[in-house]
C-alpha positions as CSV (number, residue, x, y, z in Angstrom):
1,M,56.3,18.1,-94.6
2,I,56.2,20.7,-91.9
3,L,54.9,19.8,-88.5
4,Y,53.9,22.7,-86.3
5,G,52.2,22.5,-82.9
6,C,52.3,22.9,-79.2
7,G,53.1,20.5,-76.3
8,N,50.2,21.7,-74.3
9,G,46.5,21.3,-75.1
10,D,45.5,23.7,-72.4
11,G,48.0,26.3,-71.5
12,N,46.4,27.0,-68.1
13,R,46.4,23.4,-66.9
14,H,49.5,22.2,-68.9
15,T,47.6,19.2,-70.2
16,H,49.2,17.0,-72.9
17,A,45.9,15.9,-74.5
18,N,44.1,17.4,-77.6
19,L,47.3,19.0,-78.9
20,P,46.9,21.6,-81.6
21,I,49.0,20.2,-84.5
22,I,49.3,21.4,-88.1
23,L,51.0,19.1,-90.7
24,A,51.6,21.1,-93.8
25,G,52.8,19.9,-97.2
26,G,52.4,16.7,-99.0
27,G,55.9,15.2,-98.5
28,G,56.4,14.9,-102.3
29,G,53.2,13.0,-102.7
30,A,53.6,10.9,-99.5
31,L,50.6,12.5,-97.8
32,D,47.1,13.4,-98.9
33,T,46.6,17.1,-98.5
34,G,43.5,19.3,-97.8
35,R,42.1,17.3,-94.9
36,Y,41.2,17.8,-91.3
37,I,41.6,14.7,-89.1
38,K,40.5,14.5,-85.5
39,H,42.4,11.4,-84.2
40,E,41.6,9.2,-81.3
41,P,43.9,9.8,-78.3
42,A,47.4,8.5,-79.0
43,P,50.9,9.6,-78.1
44,L,52.3,12.3,-80.4
45,T,55.2,10.0,-81.1
46,N,52.9,7.7,-83.0
47,L,52.5,10.5,-85.5
48,Y,56.3,10.8,-85.7
49,L,56.7,7.1,-86.4
50,S,54.1,7.4,-89.2
51,L,55.9,10.4,-90.7
52,M,59.2,8.6,-90.6
53,D,57.6,5.7,-92.6
54,R,56.4,8.2,-95.2
55,M,59.9,9.7,-95.4
56,G,61.4,6.3,-96.1
57,V,63.2,5.9,-92.7
58,K,63.8,2.2,-92.2
59,G,64.3,0.2,-89.0
60,V,62.5,2.4,-86.5
61,E,60.0,0.3,-84.5
62,R,59.6,2.6,-81.5
63,F,60.1,6.2,-80.8
64,G,59.8,7.7,-77.3
65,D,56.5,6.5,-75.8
66,S,55.0,5.4,-79.1
67,T,52.5,2.6,-79.1
68,G,52.2,2.1,-82.9
69,R,51.6,4.0,-86.1
70,L,48.6,6.1,-87.1
71,A,46.7,4.5,-89.9
72,N,44.9,7.5,-91.5
73,I,47.6,10.1,-92.1
């Protein structure tokens, strides 16, 4: 899995919403590939938690400002 993106959704206003994120690779079969997902607003750290689950990391309940895991990745 390779995560590539930017911390600003709008470089002129320095907003942290609608971040351009690319998640490449299938993680050895852990992720479905070939999809485009427009997710409801959520902290980016929710994605990190979900990816940690897919990588087999145990015992991480929160990460940064996360509010939960993403269901559809």
